[in-house]
N, C-alpha and C positions, 0 to 999 in steps of 0.2 A: 504493500500500500504506500501511496505517495506521502501520507502523513508520517508514517514510520521512518521513511527514508529522507524526509525533508526535501522532497522534490517539488518543483514548481509545475503546476498543471495549467491547462487551458482554462479560460473562464467558465464557471458553472453557468449553465443556461439560465436565462432571465426568469423562466417560468418557476424556477425554484427559489429565486432570490428577491423578486420584486415585492412580494407581500411577506410581511414578517411571519404571519401564521404558517405559510408554506415553507419559508426558510427554516422555521423552528422544527417542523416535521422532518425536513431534510437533515438538519443537524442531528436530531435524535437517532435517525436511521444510521447516519455515518458513525456517531459515537458508539452505537450498539455493536459495531463491527470491530471496535478496538478493544483488545483484551489487556490493556495496560492499566496500572493502578491510577485511580482518580484521587487527588488530594483535596479537591474542593471545587468551587465554582466562582465565576466572575459575573458581575453585572455590567452590562455595556449599554451605551446610549443613555447615560444618566444626566446629561446636560439638558435642562428644561428648554432653553432656547432652541437647541438642536432638535429636540422632540417635536416642538411646534413647527420648526422650519421644514422638517421632513414629513410633517403631517402624520406622525406616529402617535399612539395613545399612551405608551409606556416603554420602559427599557426592555432589554432582552437578557438572556443569560446563556452560559455555556460551561461545560465541564473543564477543569484544569487537570492535566495529566502530570504525573510525578516527573517525567523526563523534561518538562518545561518549567520546572520549579527550582530556582537556584538561590544560593545564599548571596547576600549583599557583597558587592565587589567583584563578582565573577564577570568573565568576558562573554559578550554576545555578538555573534557575527550576523550582520544584516545584509539584505539585498535591496535591489531597486524597487521592490514591491512593499517594503516596510513603510508604514504610514507615519510612525512617530513614536514618541516616548511619553509616558504618563506617570504621575505620582499619585498614589492612592492610599486610603486607609484600609487595612486588612484586619479581619477578625478571625480568631480561632474559636470554633463553635463546639460545644460539648456534644458527645454522641447521644446524650439523653434527649436531645431535640427530636430524634427519629421516633421515639416512643411517645412523644407528646401528642395529645389529641386536640389541643386548643388552637384557635386561630392566633397567629403571631401579631401582636399589637405593639405600639410604641411603649406601652406600659410594661409588657412582660418580656420584650425581646432581650433585655439585659440579663434575664435569668439563664440564658443559654450561652452567654459569652464567657470564655475562659481568659483569652489574652487579646491584645491588639498590637498592631505594628505598622510602620510605614512601609510601603512597597513601591517598586517600579514595575510598570508593565510596558513591554515592547509590543506595539500593535502593528499588525500587517497582514498581508494576504499570503496564501499558499498558491494563489492563482496569478496568472499574468494579467493583472488588473490594477488600476489606480483610481483613487478618489472614492467617495461614498455617495451613492444616490439614494440609498435606503438602509435601514437597519438590517434588512435581509441580506445585504451584501456581506456584512460582517458576521451576522448570526450563522449563515450557511457555511462560513469558513471557520468552523470550530470557535466562533466568537471573535475571530481575528486576533487571538492571543498567541504571540510567538514565544515569549518568555516572561516569567515573573521572577523578580528578585526581591527577597524579603529582608528588611532590617531587623534589628533586635526586638524581640517580643517583650511586652510589658503586661503584667497582670492587669486584667480589666478593672477599671474604676470609672464611675460616671463623671464625665467632664462635659463642657459645652462643645460637643463635637461638631455643632453646626456653625461654628465661627472660629476656626483655627487657620492661621496663615500658613500657606504652603509655597514652596519655591523649587524650581529645578535649574541647575547651573552647569554649564560646560565652559571652563576658562579658555580652552583651545579655540572654541568657536565664538567666544564672547557672548554667549547666550545666558540670560538670567530672566526667567519667566516666573512671575508671581501668580498665585492663585489663592483659593480659600475653600475650605471644606463645605461651605454653603453652596458651592457650584454642583454638588453631587446630589441630585434628586431630592431637594430640600436639605438633606444632610445624610452622611454615611449610614447612620442608624436606620433611617427610613429606607435607604437602598437595601440594607440588610434585611429589614422586615419584608420588603417586596420579594427578595430572593427566597427567603425561608418559606413564605406562603406558596411561591411557585413550585419549589421542589416537593413540598408537602402535597400539593395538588397533583403533581406528576408521580406521586408515590415512590419517590426516590429514597433509597436507604443505603448509605455507605457502611453503616454499622460501626463507625469509628468517628473520632473527632475530625473536623475538617475545616478548611480555610474558606473565607468568603472575601473576595476583592470587590470593593464597593463602587468603584468608578473614579474617574480622574478629577483631581482638585485643580488642575492647571490646563485642562483641555488636552488635545493631542498636539504635543510640541514637535515640530519637524526636526528630524535628525539631520543637521546640515553639515556635520563633520564628525570625525571619529574622536575617540578619547574618553575621558572620565566624565560621566554625568552624575551629579550628586542631587538627590531629592531630599527635601526637608519638610516636615510637618511639625508645627509648634506642639509641644507637650508630648509628641510621640517619638521624635528623633529623626535620624538620617538613614538613607539607603543609597547605595552606589551601584553603578553599572559601567563597565568598560565596553564601549562600542567599537567594534573592529570590522 
């Protein structure tokens, strides 16, 4: 399979990618064919202005495979179909979530969180394709996640997660882009709530603790050069990726 060998394929036909509902079905079929360990899920399309611009109703999600999950500071090779780099809030969720029967709300979502951390997501296609015309483009491509790099985890405690400053910097390219956690689907906890209810509805059960990556605090930042990118989120810490 191309996914396993990191091969770039011809673009997926539009009938599978134009509508998010069809792209989500396509993603699930593709994911069902991969027998590699899943360590968690990503929420994509969490910027409310982008949701409105692309006339979508809500974000989407996709599984994250262990092979694409790295520690902070590791090297990631990119290609011309890479869309950019993001800084996100990541949560480690307790496996007891899978046995819960209740709807996940903003009041009870904290009961299921073990740790939180800053992370970097490298976003891109595994197809010969550029740009985004719908969330289906990304959703059908395993959520468009190439690699995730995670910073140091901290034990979860309630903080004002909806208003934390974020930044990503590359001194080589003189890039320094500021953001805020309020750019993430109201806030990262709300993004997490959305994801947990989605996987509950889909009857997904990993039977273990798992990670949730909640969406970009700085948007999709173009990778205009190689070298060290450092992401920072106030009160959570830093995370690094070496792009080559």
